[in-house]
N, C-alpha and C positions, 0 to 999 in steps of 0.2 A: 487538672489534678489527676491523681491515680486512685484506683479503688483501695490500694493499701493505705493511702493517706485518708481518704474520705470514709472508708469502711474498715478501720483497722482490725476488727474482729472477724471480718469476712474471710472464708476459706473457699477457694475454688474447688476443693475436693479432688484435685488431680486432673481436672479437665484442662484442655488447651483452648485458648481463645482462637478461633479461626483466623487465618492469614487475611490481612487487609482491614482488620478492625482495630481501631485505636481507642485506648482507654479515655472515656469522657465522663467518668463517674463524678457525681456531686452528692454531698452528704444529705441534701434535702430530698433526694429521690428515695424511693422505697428500696432500691437495690442498685448495685453497680451496673454500669452500661458501657458498651463499646460501640463506636460509630464507624461505619464504612461509607465515606462520602461518595465514592465512585458508584457504589451499588444503591445509594440512597436508603440505607437502613441502619437501625439501631438494634443491637443485641443486648437484651437485659438478662442478667444471670442472677438468680436468687439462691438462697440457701438450699442445700440438698434435702434437708428435712422440712417438709411443709409446715410443721408446727413452729419452726423458727422464723418463718416469713411474716412480713407485715400484713400481707394478704394471703392467708394459708390456702385459699381456693385457687390462687393463680398458679400457673405452671412455672417450673424452674427456669425454662428457657423461653423467652418471648422476643419476637422480632416485630418492631414497628417501623413505619416508613418515615423518612426525613425528606426535607427539600434539598435542592442542589448544593446548598452550603452546609448540609449536615445538621440543620436545625429541625427540631421536631415539628411536624405539621399539626394543624388544628385537630386532625383526627388521630387519636391515640389507639384506634382499634388495631388489634394485632394482626399481622400478616401471617404469623406462625406462632404456635404455642405447643410446648411439650415438656414433659419431665425427663424425656429420653434424649441423651446427648447424641446418640447415633442417628436418631430421627432429625435432629437439628442439622447435622452434617449432611445428611442425604438431601434435606430440603434446600440447603444452601447450594449444594451441587446442582440439583435440578433447576433451581431458579437462575443459576448462572448460565445454564444452557439456553434458557428462554429469553435472556436479557438482550 
């Protein structure tokens, strides 16, 4: 499915999903998500306004790890968290250099 189907009210707020991530959103999740199978990570993007989030204390951008098939691992601990889009892009760029 796509975030537009699973979360019809959700607005990306003008940000672009980084290249290599495919929409894997599911309405039972707290927010839309995009999977990058090659890099074994999932990008969760939440509402810009923290008060609109299911978990207001969570960051807007969260990266979790996946297995080689793109499935979530048992550990849902975040590899990255931030409310700043530029920090997300920098982290993805830095992590690509070390991969």
